[in-house]
PDB file of N, H, CA, C and O in Angstrom:
ATOM      1  N   MET A   1       7.010 121.435 223.928  1.00  0.00           N
ATOM      2  CA  MET A   1       7.568 122.293 222.874  1.00  0.00           C
ATOM      3  C   MET A   1       7.403 121.697 221.410  1.00  0.00           C
ATOM      4  O   MET A   1       7.912 120.626 221.081  1.00  0.00           O
ATOM      5  N   SER A   2       6.734 122.398 220.665  1.00  0.00           N
ATOM      6  H   SER A   2       6.320 123.268 220.933  1.00  0.00           H
ATOM      7  CA  SER A   2       6.339 121.849 219.458  1.00  0.00           C
ATOM      8  C   SER A   2       7.531 121.783 218.404  1.00  0.00           C
ATOM      9  O   SER A   2       7.564 120.950 217.499  1.00  0.00           O
ATOM     10  N   ASP A   3       8.536 122.781 218.626  1.00  0.00           N
ATOM     11  H   ASP A   3       8.509 123.458 219.361  1.00  0.00           H
ATOM     12  CA  ASP A   3       9.642 122.776 217.623  1.00  0.00           C
ATOM     13  C   ASP A   3      10.770 122.085 218.109  1.00  0.00           C
ATOM     14  O   ASP A   3      11.894 122.346 217.680  1.00  0.00           O
ATOM     15  N   ALA A   4      10.580 121.288 218.907  1.00  0.00           N
ATOM     16  H   ALA A   4       9.667 121.076 219.256  1.00  0.00           H
ATOM     17  CA  ALA A   4      11.725 120.388 219.598  1.00  0.00           C
ATOM     18  C   ALA A   4      12.390 119.595 218.366  1.00  0.00           C
ATOM     19  O   ALA A   4      11.758 119.205 217.384  1.00  0.00           O
ATOM     20  N   ILE A   5      13.690 119.430 218.566  1.00  0.00           N
ATOM     21  H   ILE A   5      14.203 119.747 219.364  1.00  0.00           H
ATOM     22  CA  ILE A   5      14.404 118.817 217.332  1.00  0.00           C
ATOM     23  C   ILE A   5      14.773 117.420 217.937  1.00  0.00           C
ATOM     24  O   ILE A   5      15.073 117.247 219.119  1.00  0.00           O
ATOM     25  N   ALA A   6      14.720 116.534 217.064  1.00  0.00           N
ATOM     26  H   ALA A   6      14.476 116.674 216.105  1.00  0.00           H
ATOM     27  CA  ALA A   6      15.035 115.212 217.346  1.00  0.00           C
ATOM     28  C   ALA A   6      16.359 114.812 217.690  1.00  0.00           C
ATOM     29  O   ALA A   6      17.296 115.308 217.064  1.00  0.00           O
ATOM     30  N   TRP A   7      16.551 114.048 218.530  1.00  0.00           N
ATOM     31  H   TRP A   7      15.790 113.646 219.039  1.00  0.00           H
ATOM     32  CA  TRP A   7      17.991 113.571 219.036  1.00  0.00           C
ATOM     33  C   TRP A   7      18.284 112.017 218.502  1.00  0.00           C
ATOM     34  O   TRP A   7      17.397 111.164 218.521  1.00  0.00           O
ATOM     35  N   THR A   8      19.318 111.815 218.135  1.00  0.00           N
ATOM     36  H   THR A   8      20.038 112.508 218.119  1.00  0.00           H
ATOM     37  CA  THR A   8      19.874 110.414 217.860  1.00  0.00           C
ATOM     38  C   THR A   8      19.981 109.653 219.185  1.00  0.00           C
ATOM     39  O   THR A   8      19.983 110.359 220.194  1.00  0.00           O
ATOM     40  N   ALA A   9      20.065 108.392 219.337  1.00  0.00           N
ATOM     41  H   ALA A   9      20.063 107.819 218.517  1.00  0.00           H
ATOM     42  CA  ALA A   9      20.268 107.674 220.581  1.00  0.00           C
ATOM     43  C   ALA A   9      21.631 107.862 221.012  1.00  0.00           C
ATOM     44  O   ALA A   9      21.868 107.910 222.219  1.00  0.00           O
ATOM     45  N   GLU A  10      22.646 107.985 220.073  1.00  0.00           N
ATOM     46  H   GLU A  10      22.454 107.946 219.093  1.00  0.00           H
ATOM     47  CA  GLU A  10      23.935 108.341 220.421  1.00  0.00           C
ATOM     48  C   GLU A  10      24.134 109.701 221.057  1.00  0.00           C
ATOM     49  O   GLU A  10      24.947 109.852 221.969  1.00  0.00           O
ATOM     50  N   ALA A  11      23.423 110.656 220.598  1.00  0.00           N
ATOM     51  H   ALA A  11      22.763 110.533 219.857  1.00  0.00           H
ATOM     52  CA  ALA A  11      23.525 112.079 221.077  1.00  0.00           C
ATOM     53  C   ALA A  11      23.016 112.169 222.445  1.00  0.00           C
ATOM     54  O   ALA A  11      23.609 112.759 223.349  1.00  0.00           O
ATOM     55  N   GLU A  12      21.650 111.429 222.594  1.00  0.00           N
ATOM     56  H   GLU A  12      21.169 110.949 221.860  1.00  0.00           H
ATOM     57  CA  GLU A  12      21.037 111.332 223.841  1.00  0.00           C
ATOM     58  C   GLU A  12      21.994 110.835 225.054  1.00  0.00           C
ATOM     59  O   GLU A  12      22.055 111.370 226.161  1.00  0.00           O
ATOM     60  N   ALA A  13      22.712 109.728 224.629  1.00  0.00           N
ATOM     61  H   ALA A  13      22.663 109.293 223.730  1.00  0.00           H
ATOM     62  CA  ALA A  13      23.703 109.083 225.684  1.00  0.00           C
ATOM     63  C   ALA A  13      24.652 110.066 225.912  1.00  0.00           C
ATOM     64  O   ALA A  13      24.891 110.234 227.108  1.00  0.00           O
ATOM     65  N   LYS A  14      25.266 110.766 225.143  1.00  0.00           N
ATOM     66  H   LYS A  14      25.071 110.629 224.172  1.00  0.00           H
ATOM     67  CA  LYS A  14      26.178 111.936 225.396  1.00  0.00           C
ATOM     68  C   LYS A  14      25.659 112.864 226.404  1.00  0.00           C
ATOM     69  O   LYS A  14      26.282 113.189 227.414  1.00  0.00           O
ATOM     70  N   LEU A  15      24.388 113.310 226.054  1.00  0.00           N
ATOM     71  H   LEU A  15      23.882 113.046 225.233  1.00  0.00           H
ATOM     72  CA  LEU A  15      23.734 114.268 226.862  1.00  0.00           C
ATOM     73  C   LEU A  15      23.631 113.811 228.217  1.00  0.00           C
ATOM     74  O   LEU A  15      23.618 114.647 229.120  1.00  0.00           O
ATOM     75  N   LYS A  16      23.551 112.472 228.492  1.00  0.00           N
ATOM     76  H   LYS A  16      23.562 111.793 227.758  1.00  0.00           H
ATOM     77  CA  LYS A  16      23.375 112.015 229.856  1.00  0.00           C
ATOM     78  C   LYS A  16      24.784 111.959 230.591  1.00  0.00           C
ATOM     79  O   LYS A  16      24.871 111.555 231.751  1.00  0.00           O
ATOM     80  N   GLU A  17      25.719 112.323 229.963  1.00  0.00           N
ATOM     81  H   GLU A  17      25.648 112.651 229.021  1.00  0.00           H
ATOM     82  CA  GLU A  17      27.060 112.432 230.627  1.00  0.00           C
ATOM     83  C   GLU A  17      27.196 113.838 231.316  1.00  0.00           C
ATOM     84  O   GLU A  17      28.096 114.067 232.125  1.00  0.00           O
ATOM     85  N   ILE A  18      26.267 114.753 230.956  1.00  0.00           N
ATOM     86  H   ILE A  18      25.536 114.567 230.299  1.00  0.00           H
ATOM     87  CA  ILE A  18      26.207 116.169 231.540  1.00  0.00           C
ATOM     88  C   ILE A  18      25.428 115.933 232.778  1.00  0.00           C
ATOM     89  O   ILE A  18      24.394 115.265 232.764  1.00  0.00           O
ATOM     90  N   PRO A  19      25.959 116.525 233.946  1.00  0.00           N
ATOM     91  CA  PRO A  19      25.213 116.489 235.301  1.00  0.00           C
ATOM     92  C   PRO A  19      23.854 116.789 235.183  1.00  0.00           C
ATOM     93  O   PRO A  19      23.543 117.763 234.497  1.00  0.00           O
ATOM     94  N   PHE A  20      22.937 116.081 235.766  1.00  0.00           N
ATOM     95  H   PHE A  20      23.190 115.290 236.323  1.00  0.00           H
ATOM     96  CA  PHE A  20      21.568 116.293 235.681  1.00  0.00           C
ATOM     97  C   PHE A  20      20.895 117.620 235.806  1.00  0.00           C
ATOM     98  O   PHE A  20      19.905 118.008 235.184  1.00  0.00           O
ATOM     99  N   PHE A  21      21.656 118.311 236.794  1.00  0.00           N
ATOM    100  H   PHE A  21      22.460 117.996 237.299  1.00  0.00           H
ATOM    101  CA  PHE A  21      21.076 119.665 237.190  1.00  0.00           C
ATOM    102  C   PHE A  21      21.407 120.813 236.204  1.00  0.00           C
ATOM    103  O   PHE A  21      20.991 121.965 236.334  1.00  0.00           O
ATOM    104  N   VAL A  22      22.164 120.388 235.252  1.00  0.00           N
ATOM    105  H   VAL A  22      22.501 119.453 235.146  1.00  0.00           H
ATOM    106  CA  VAL A  22      22.528 121.486 234.056  1.00  0.00           C
ATOM    107  C   VAL A  22      21.991 120.907 232.823  1.00  0.00           C
ATOM    108  O   VAL A  22      22.032 121.600 231.807  1.00  0.00           O
ATOM    109  N   ARG A  23      21.463 119.661 232.774  1.00  0.00           N
ATOM    110  H   ARG A  23      21.430 119.098 233.600  1.00  0.00           H
ATOM    111  CA  ARG A  23      21.178 118.934 231.601  1.00  0.00           C
ATOM    112  C   ARG A  23      20.107 119.815 230.689  1.00  0.00           C
ATOM    113  O   ARG A  23      20.351 120.154 229.531  1.00  0.00           O
ATOM    114  N   PRO A  24      18.896 120.127 231.389  1.00  0.00           N
ATOM    115  CA  PRO A  24      17.901 120.762 230.663  1.00  0.00           C
ATOM    116  C   PRO A  24      18.377 122.086 229.968  1.00  0.00           C
ATOM    117  O   PRO A  24      17.927 122.407 228.868  1.00  0.00           O
ATOM    118  N   ALA A  25      19.267 122.817 230.619  1.00  0.00           N
ATOM    119  H   ALA A  25      19.632 122.556 231.512  1.00  0.00           H
ATOM    120  CA  ALA A  25      19.776 124.077 230.018  1.00  0.00           C
ATOM    121  C   ALA A  25      20.740 123.739 228.810  1.00  0.00           C
ATOM    122  O   ALA A  25      20.618 124.322 227.732  1.00  0.00           O
ATOM    123  N   ALA A  26      21.636 122.841 229.020  1.00  0.00           N
ATOM    124  H   ALA A  26      21.735 122.368 229.895  1.00  0.00           H
ATOM    125  CA  ALA A  26      22.449 122.265 228.036  1.00  0.00           C
ATOM    126  C   ALA A  26      21.654 121.643 226.795  1.00  0.00           C
ATOM    127  O   ALA A  26      22.085 121.797 225.652  1.00  0.00           O
ATOM    128  N   ARG A  27      20.573 120.992 227.040  1.00  0.00           N
ATOM    129  H   ARG A  27      20.223 120.867 227.968  1.00  0.00           H
ATOM    130  CA  ARG A  27      19.768 120.520 225.902  1.00  0.00           C
ATOM    131  C   ARG A  27      19.241 121.702 225.187  1.00  0.00           C
ATOM    132  O   ARG A  27      19.421 121.714 223.969  1.00  0.00           O
ATOM    133  N   LYS A  28      18.664 122.630 225.693  1.00  0.00           N
ATOM    134  H   LYS A  28      18.517 122.620 226.683  1.00  0.00           H
ATOM    135  CA  LYS A  28      18.071 123.823 225.083  1.00  0.00           C
ATOM    136  C   LYS A  28      19.244 124.603 224.240  1.00  0.00           C
ATOM    137  O   LYS A  28      18.990 124.963 223.090  1.00  0.00           O
ATOM    138  N   LYS A  29      20.508 124.857 224.809  1.00  0.00           N
ATOM    139  H   LYS A  29      20.714 124.564 225.743  1.00  0.00           H
ATOM    140  CA  LYS A  29      21.543 125.380 224.117  1.00  0.00           C
ATOM    141  C   LYS A  29      21.958 124.618 222.848  1.00  0.00           C
ATOM    142  O   LYS A  29      22.171 125.161 221.764  1.00  0.00           O
ATOM    143  N   ILE A  30      22.044 123.368 223.086  1.00  0.00           N
ATOM    144  H   ILE A  30      21.871 122.927 223.966  1.00  0.00           H
ATOM    145  CA  ILE A  30      22.456 122.488 221.893  1.00  0.00           C
ATOM    146  C   ILE A  30      21.352 122.531 220.794  1.00  0.00           C
ATOM    147  O   ILE A  30      21.656 122.664 219.608  1.00  0.00           O
ATOM    148  N   GLU A  31      20.175 122.425 221.180  1.00  0.00           N
ATOM    149  H   GLU A  31      19.928 122.317 222.143  1.00  0.00           H
ATOM    150  CA  GLU A  31      18.893 122.479 220.193  1.00  0.00           C
ATOM    151  C   GLU A  31      18.980 123.798 219.501  1.00  0.00           C
ATOM    152  O   GLU A  31      18.883 123.847 218.275  1.00  0.00           O
ATOM    153  N   LYS A  32      19.158 124.863 220.219  1.00  0.00           N
ATOM    154  H   LYS A  32      19.237 124.823 221.215  1.00  0.00           H
ATOM    155  CA  LYS A  32      19.197 126.225 219.549  1.00  0.00           C
ATOM    156  C   LYS A  32      20.313 126.271 218.635  1.00  0.00           C
ATOM    157  O   LYS A  32      20.185 126.841 217.551  1.00  0.00           O
ATOM    158  N   PHE A  33      21.463 125.687 218.997  1.00  0.00           N
ATOM    159  H   PHE A  33      21.567 125.225 219.877  1.00  0.00           H
ATOM    160  CA  PHE A  33      22.670 125.792 218.185  1.00  0.00           C
ATOM    161  C   PHE A  33      22.561 124.939 216.899  1.00  0.00           C
ATOM    162  O   PHE A  33      23.074 125.282 215.834  1.00  0.00           O
ATOM    163  N   ALA A  34      21.750 123.635 217.106  1.00  0.00           N
ATOM    164  H   ALA A  34      21.333 123.356 217.972  1.00  0.00           H
ATOM    165  CA  ALA A  34      21.552 122.783 215.955  1.00  0.00           C
ATOM    166  C   ALA A  34      20.612 123.621 215.095  1.00  0.00           C
ATOM    167  O   ALA A  34      20.905 123.691 213.901  1.00  0.00           O
ATOM    168  N   LEU A  35      19.498 124.284 215.532  1.00  0.00           N
ATOM    169  H   LEU A  35      19.260 124.227 216.502  1.00  0.00           H
ATOM    170  CA  LEU A  35      18.566 125.041 214.612  1.00  0.00           C
ATOM    171  C   LEU A  35      19.226 126.024 213.878  1.00  0.00           C
ATOM    172  O   LEU A  35      18.867 126.260 212.724  1.00  0.00           O
ATOM    173  N   GLU A  36      20.282 126.714 214.477  1.00  0.00           N
ATOM    174  H   GLU A  36      20.574 126.522 215.414  1.00  0.00           H
ATOM    175  CA  GLU A  36      20.929 127.875 213.869  1.00  0.00           C
ATOM    176  C   GLU A  36      21.916 127.370 212.699  1.00  0.00           C
ATOM    177  O   GLU A  36      22.254 128.064 211.740  1.00  0.00           O
ATOM    178  N   LEU A  37      22.288 126.149 212.923  1.00  0.00           N
ATOM    179  H   LEU A  37      22.014 125.585 213.702  1.00  0.00           H
ATOM    180  CA  LEU A  37      23.075 125.424 211.913  1.00  0.00           C
ATOM    181  C   LEU A  37      22.041 124.844 210.559  1.00  0.00           C
ATOM    182  O   LEU A  37      22.455 124.425 209.478  1.00  0.00           O
ATOM    183  N   GLY A  38      20.842 124.948 210.927  1.00  0.00           N
ATOM    184  H   GLY A  38      20.506 125.288 211.805  1.00  0.00           H
ATOM    185  CA  GLY A  38      19.888 124.357 210.031  1.00  0.00           C
ATOM    186  C   GLY A  38      19.858 122.749 210.037  1.00  0.00           C
ATOM    187  O   GLY A  38      19.530 122.119 209.032  1.00  0.00           O
ATOM    188  N   ALA A  39      20.203 122.172 211.173  1.00  0.00           N
ATOM    189  H   ALA A  39      20.469 122.684 211.990  1.00  0.00           H
ATOM    190  CA  ALA A  39      20.135 120.783 211.465  1.00  0.00           C
ATOM    191  C   ALA A  39      18.706 120.318 211.707  1.00  0.00           C
ATOM    192  O   ALA A  39      17.884 121.059 212.247  1.00  0.00           O
ATOM    193  N   THR A  40      18.453 119.231 211.352  1.00  0.00           N
ATOM    194  H   THR A  40      19.121 118.629 210.914  1.00  0.00           H
ATOM    195  CA  THR A  40      17.103 118.698 211.512  1.00  0.00           C
ATOM    196  C   THR A  40      16.933 117.657 212.705  1.00  0.00           C
ATOM    197  O   THR A  40      15.871 117.277 213.197  1.00  0.00           O
ATOM    198  N   GLN A  41      18.343 117.250 213.085  1.00  0.00           N
ATOM    199  H   GLN A  41      19.206 117.558 212.686  1.00  0.00           H
ATOM    200  CA  GLN A  41      18.381 116.307 214.141  1.00  0.00           C
ATOM    201  C   GLN A  41      19.645 116.478 214.878  1.00  0.00           C
ATOM    202  O   GLN A  41      20.639 116.808 214.230  1.00  0.00           O
ATOM    203  N   ILE A  42      19.736 116.293 216.167  1.00  0.00           N
ATOM    204  H   ILE A  42      18.929 116.025 216.693  1.00  0.00           H
ATOM    205  CA  ILE A  42      20.894 116.351 216.965  1.00  0.00           C
ATOM    206  C   ILE A  42      21.627 114.981 216.796  1.00  0.00           C
ATOM    207  O   ILE A  42      21.179 113.958 217.316  1.00  0.00           O
ATOM    208  N   THR A  43      22.816 115.001 216.019  1.00  0.00           N
ATOM    209  H   THR A  43      23.179 115.831 215.597  1.00  0.00           H
ATOM    210  CA  THR A  43      23.570 113.836 216.097  1.00  0.00           C
ATOM    211  C   THR A  43      24.915 113.964 216.864  1.00  0.00           C
ATOM    212  O   THR A  43      25.205 115.112 217.200  1.00  0.00           O
ATOM    213  N   VAL A  44      25.704 113.068 217.166  1.00  0.00           N
ATOM    214  H   VAL A  44      25.469 112.135 216.893  1.00  0.00           H
ATOM    215  CA  VAL A  44      26.917 113.227 218.013  1.00  0.00           C
ATOM    216  C   VAL A  44      27.730 114.326 217.320  1.00  0.00           C
ATOM    217  O   VAL A  44      28.455 115.044 218.009  1.00  0.00           O
ATOM    218  N   GLU A  45      27.650 114.494 216.007  1.00  0.00           N
ATOM    219  H   GLU A  45      27.061 113.910 215.447  1.00  0.00           H
ATOM    220  CA  GLU A  45      28.651 115.476 215.473  1.00  0.00           C
ATOM    221  C   GLU A  45      28.073 116.948 215.873  1.00  0.00           C
ATOM    222  O   GLU A  45      28.829 117.795 216.349  1.00  0.00           O
ATOM    223  N   VAL A  46      26.799 117.182 215.670  1.00  0.00           N
ATOM    224  H   VAL A  46      26.185 116.494 215.284  1.00  0.00           H
ATOM    225  CA  VAL A  46      26.152 118.298 216.012  1.00  0.00           C
ATOM    226  C   VAL A  46      26.471 118.558 217.528  1.00  0.00           C
ATOM    227  O   VAL A  46      26.911 119.652 217.883  1.00  0.00           O
ATOM    228  N   TYR A  47      26.260 117.610 218.352  1.00  0.00           N
ATOM    229  H   TYR A  47      25.903 116.722 218.063  1.00  0.00           H
ATOM    230  CA  TYR A  47      26.466 117.680 219.799  1.00  0.00           C
ATOM    231  C   TYR A  47      27.917 118.134 220.086  1.00  0.00           C
ATOM    232  O   TYR A  47      28.129 119.035 220.898  1.00  0.00           O
ATOM    233  N   ASP A  48      29.032 117.436 219.343  1.00  0.00           N
ATOM    234  H   ASP A  48      28.860 116.704 218.683  1.00  0.00           H
ATOM    235  CA  ASP A  48      30.275 117.720 219.634  1.00  0.00           C
ATOM    236  C   ASP A  48      30.583 119.157 219.110  1.00  0.00           C
ATOM    237  O   ASP A  48      31.367 119.834 219.775  1.00  0.00           O
ATOM    238  N   GLN A  49      30.033 119.689 217.967  1.00  0.00           N
ATOM    239  H   GLN A  49      29.396 119.140 217.427  1.00  0.00           H
ATOM    240  CA  GLN A  49      30.262 121.150 217.525  1.00  0.00           C
ATOM    241  C   GLN A  49      29.847 121.960 218.571  1.00  0.00           C
ATOM    242  O   GLN A  49      30.576 122.854 219.001  1.00  0.00           O
ATOM    243  N   ALA A  50      28.645 121.712 219.062  1.00  0.00           N
ATOM    244  H   ALA A  50      28.052 120.986 218.712  1.00  0.00           H
ATOM    245  CA  ALA A  50      28.011 122.591 220.141  1.00  0.00           C
ATOM    246  C   ALA A  50      28.717 122.695 221.371  1.00  0.00           C
ATOM    247  O   ALA A  50      28.686 123.765 221.978  1.00  0.00           O
ATOM    248  N   LYS A  51      29.395 121.654 221.850  1.00  0.00           N
ATOM    249  H   LYS A  51      29.421 120.784 221.357  1.00  0.00           H
ATOM    250  CA  LYS A  51      30.250 121.608 222.984  1.00  0.00           C
ATOM    251  C   LYS A  51      31.597 122.420 222.753  1.00  0.00           C
ATOM    252  O   LYS A  51      32.116 123.090 223.645  1.00  0.00           O
ATOM    253  N   GLN A  52      32.048 122.310 221.629  1.00  0.00           N
ATOM    254  H   GLN A  52      31.627 121.765 220.904  1.00  0.00           H
ATOM    255  CA  GLN A  52      33.352 123.117 221.314  1.00  0.00           C
ATOM    256  C   GLN A  52      32.910 124.615 221.241  1.00  0.00           C
ATOM    257  O   GLN A  52      33.613 125.476 221.771  1.00  0.00           O
ATOM    258  N   LYS A  53      31.711 124.947 220.567  1.00  0.00           N
ATOM    259  H   LYS A  53      31.141 124.248 220.136  1.00  0.00           H
ATOM    260  CA  LYS A  53      31.317 126.299 220.576  1.00  0.00           C
ATOM    261  C   LYS A  53      31.158 126.883 221.970  1.00  0.00           C
ATOM    262  O   LYS A  53      31.524 128.035 222.204  1.00  0.00           O
ATOM    263  N   PHE A  54      30.610 126.093 222.910  1.00  0.00           N
ATOM    264  H   PHE A  54      30.312 125.158 222.720  1.00  0.00           H
ATOM    265  CA  PHE A  54      30.362 126.583 224.128  1.00  0.00           C
ATOM    266  C   PHE A  54      31.650 126.329 225.222  1.00  0.00           C
ATOM    267  O   PHE A  54      31.594 126.523 226.437  1.00  0.00           O
ATOM    268  N   GLY A  55      32.631 125.922 224.575  1.00  0.00           N
ATOM    269  H   GLY A  55      32.677 125.765 223.588  1.00  0.00           H
ATOM    270  CA  GLY A  55      33.925 125.848 225.392  1.00  0.00           C
ATOM    271  C   GLY A  55      33.964 124.641 226.383  1.00  0.00           C
ATOM    272  O   GLY A  55      34.707 124.587 227.363  1.00  0.00           O
ATOM    273  N   GLU A  56      33.090 123.698 226.011  1.00  0.00           N
ATOM    274  H   GLU A  56      32.487 123.742 225.215  1.00  0.00           H
ATOM    275  CA  GLU A  56      33.285 122.527 227.090  1.00  0.00           C
ATOM    276  C   GLU A  56      34.010 121.534 226.371  1.00  0.00           C
ATOM    277  O   GLU A  56      33.707 121.352 225.191  1.00  0.00           O
ATOM    278  N   LYS A  57      34.952 120.840 226.912  1.00  0.00           N
ATOM    279  H   LYS A  57      35.198 120.989 227.870  1.00  0.00           H
ATOM    280  CA  LYS A  57      35.744 119.765 226.494  1.00  0.00           C
ATOM    281  C   LYS A  57      35.085 118.412 226.626  1.00  0.00           C
ATOM    282  O   LYS A  57      35.690 117.395 226.289  1.00  0.00           O
TER     283      LYS A  57
END
């Protein structure tokens, strides 16, 4: 995917807390959310905002 957004190491580590079988879908949702925010990188802050938006604690 050529328009993939970069992830910080910290955000990648948080992504690994998500069960592996839903991780690809979660990654896509978080990346789409970040792009809508105009973010150029997935940081822990963007990750946490996305989790709040999708109702995951």
